[in-house]
N, C-alpha and C positions, 0 to 999 in steps of 0.2 A: 638119603630117599626119605628118611626121618622127617627132615625138613621142608624137602616139596610138600609132603603130604601135610605138614602144617601150616604153611601158606595159607590156604583157603579157610580154615578155622579160625587161623587171625583172623584174618578181612572178616569173616563171617562174626567175629567175637568185639573187632572192632563197630562194624554196621548195627550191630542190636546194640552195643555200648552207645553209638551215638544217638539213634534213636531214643533211646531211654531218656539221655540228659534233653533230647528235644521234647519230649514228652514231658521233663520235670520243668525246664525251663518256658517250656510255651504251651501250658494247658490248654489254653484258651482256643489256641488254634487246633488243636489235635481235637478236640470238643464241638468246635465249631463245623469240622469238616464232618465230622459223624453224623451232624445234628441235621435233616429228624431223622430218627429212628423207630417212632411212633408218633402217631396222630397230635397236634397240638390244638389245644384247648383255647378258643376265642370266647370269651363271655361277651353278651351283650345285654347291661343290665336295663333292659326295656323289655315288654312281653313282646312275643312271638308274633308275626303280621303287620306289626309296625312299621314306620318307615325307616329307622334307627337299625331294625332287625332287618329288612331287605335289602339294605345297604350294606350291613356287616358281613351278611353271607356272600355278597356278591365279592368285598375284599376279600374273604377267608378262603373263598373259590381259587379265586387270582392270585396270590399269595402264597397259597399250601403248592400251587402248581408252581411258584418260581422257585420255591424252595427244594421241590423235588420230594414232596410230601403230600400229607395231607392236612388240612386245619376243620377244625370241626366248630361249630356256634353253640353254645351255651346259655341259656335263657334266665338271667338271674335277675327278674326284676323288682321294683319298690326302694324306698328310700331315696326318693331322688333320682336313681342313677348312680349310686355309689357304692350298690353293692359287690361291681364288680373291682373295686378298689380294695375292698375289706377283704375280698379271698384272696388278692395278691399279698397281702400281707403275712398270712402264712404259707404259701406258694414257695417251691423251691426257684429259685432264678436260674432254671435250666432251660429257659425258650421255650415249655411246654405248657405253661398256663399265661396266656397275656389275655387284656380286657379293653375294652373301647372307653376312653375317660373323655365324659361330658363334662362342660364347664364348672359344672355343680359341686365337682371336686373340689375347687379351687374354694368355692363360696361357704359349703354346707358346715366346714371346722369353724367357720366363725360364728355361728347359727347355733349350735350347738355340741353335744359332743359325740364325737365319730369314732370309730376303731381304726383310724389310718391316720398319719400324716404325710400330706402328698407332699411336703418338702424331703423327707425322710425315708418313706416306704416303698415308692415307686421308682422304677426306670421309665423315663420317656424316650421309646422308641421314634414315633414319627406321627406327627399332626397331616391330617390327609384332606380333610375336609372341612363343612362349617354349615349352621342351617339356614334356611329362610325361616323367618318363624310369622305367624299373623294371627289374628284374631276373625273367626268365623261364626255365622250364627245360622240357622237352618232357613233353606230356600222361602220357608212361607211366615218366617219372621218380621212383624210387624218394622223391627230395626232394619232399616235399610244403608244407614250410612253412621259413620262414628259420631256423627253430631249428634244423629237420634240416639246411639248410644248412649253419649255423655247426657243428652236429656231426658233419658226414660230413668239413669240413675241417680240424677239431680232429683227427679220427681217421685222417685220409689228408694230411699235411701237404705242400702243392705237387702234390697231384694233382687238386685240383678243379679242372679247367679251366672259364674263363667266356670270351666275345666282347665286344666292345666297337668301338665305330667308331673306334676307333685310339687309340695310346699320345700321353697327355697331353689327351684328349677328357674333356668330362664325363662322360661314362659309364664311361670307364676309371677317373679320378679319387675321383670319389664312391665307388667299389666299393674303392678301395685306402684311404681316410679309415674307411670302414666295418671291413674288415679288420682294418687297425691296431686301431680300438676293440674288434672282437670277439677280437683275438688269435689272429686265423687267419690261415696263409699259402695264397695262390691261384695258379692259375697264369694269365697272362694272355694273351690271342689276341686281336691286333689285325686289324682288318680296314678296308678301306676305305669302308663305308659299311654301313647295314640290310639292304639288299638281302643281299649277301655272307653277313652276319652272319646273317642269319636261315636259312639257307639251312645255316649250318654246324651251327647248333644241330638244326632239324629233321632236319638227315641224320645225324644222332647224332656230329658231329667234334668238337663242344666238349657241356660238358656242362649249362653256361647261358650267358646274353648279356642283358648289360647294354644298355640302350637306348633312346631314344624310343620311342613309340608307334607305330612301324611293324611293333610286332608285337601290335598290338592286334585285328587280324583274326584272327589265329592263336590268340588265347587266345579271344574270342568262339567262335571254331569247333571249341573245343576240343583244339586241336593243341597247346597250349602252358598251360602252367600258369604264372599272375603272381603271384610270392612277396613281392612289397613294391614300392613306389613310393617316391622320391625327395623328392617335395615337400614343402612346409610343414602341407598338407593333404590328407587323404585325396582321391581323384578321383571325381567324380560318375558316372565313368562305371563304374566298378567300385569301387562304396564298400565292400564286404566286407574291401579289399585294404589291410592296415595300411602305412603307413608307417615307413622307418627310423629316423624320430625316436621318433613313439610306441613301437616298439620297445626304445627306450634306447639307441641305437648315436650319436645326437646328431651325425646327418649327414642334412643338407638339402639342395637344389638346385632351384631354379628359373632357368631359364637362359632369357633373352630373346635374340632374334638379331632382326635387321634390316638393310637395304639401304645398302652403302658403293660410293663412286665414288672415282678418283682425287684427290689432294691438289690443291688451288689451284684447284678449278672455281669457275665464277663462281656468286655465292650469287643471282642470279636462276634460274641453271638449278637448281640445288640446291633452290628454291623450290617449281618447276613439280615435279620430280621428288617430291619431298615430299608436296606435296597431290593428286598422284596415287595415290602408294601409299597415304596416308590415305584417299582416296576408295573404295579399294578395300577397305578394311577394313568398307565398308557394303554390298559386293556380298552378294549371296544366293548367289552362287556359290563365292566366297570362305568367308565363312562356316561352310558346309557342310562345305569340305575340313577347316578347322579344327575345327569339332566332331568330324570323323569319327576323325582325330588326338590328340583330348583336345587341344589348344593353345588358351591362353586370349588373347586380344586382351589385347596389352601395347605401347600405343603412345608413341611420344615423336617429336616432332617434332627436325630437325638438330640446335638447340640443346640440347635435352635430351639425346639421343642423344649429342652429343661430351660434355658433362658425365658419362654416366654411364659412357662409356667411358676416361676419365680417372680416375673413380673405379676401377672396375673393373680396371683395369690395374693400380693400385698393391694391391689386395686379394688379387689372383691371384700378386701377388710375396710377399705374407704365405704364403697356400697354399700355394706350392710351398716355400718355405722351411719351412714345418715339417714337410713330407713328405721335407725333405732330398731334394728332386728338382732343386733349382737348376742350372743349366749349371754344371760347373768350368771354371775359369781359371786 
């Protein structure tokens, strides 16, 4: 009798022991299965209301549903879009703090001292999309073409003002490359993001604005004139607008971006997040927002995005050095 009664207890003991051993041996599996148990914070390092903010909110809603939880966007604008990376340095690698990673995180460390190392402090979850950049002026501007932009700048050195999303960002450095090749001198006015930059150009505080397609609705509504885009090809949305490349300035920028997390995150969690964001790229609501801002799908999984990060970090070092903008030591 005693032995019969002991049999279930022994089985329970063995099951409990096996479960404990699995928890010790595979903590990532257990953690990933329990994730998420609370809202995930997704940092958008640009102001609320701008094109990136709107895109990131679409990704957050879709990826949150795919994970069976909630993802909340928190805006941290400034510092050329690098404040999200800064916050990841001090966050726990538990999957509850993520950030959009613009291309500037690979560039700014070569230009000035920053509080993060893109090669050591971040986990690259997935690359998702990229920007279409361009130069706009207000619709009533006397500047109607990029040639007239260059002519005005040559006739008025340093007086043609243009805004961008911050010093060291792609919309800033592409224009500096273009200006160098066009042999003109411009006045750069940095802003925190698309929303305040567009307010400045529409209000007449700057003569032009270089940015991603947050200016798109204003161009379509006739409030702004698009002079040129910066990609390797003309856009489908504005096929009559030339690129800087075809205008002869040998300046091209296709700017992929994705999602990052703190370094040291468990691979099982990274894969869950990667798969959720990958699934969001099939969500019609997300695709509609990307189409609205003329952003192509540029997907890389965690391994591919990590490789891209290493290669881009070195490429940006070369670009910054060629422009003479490297940090002084």
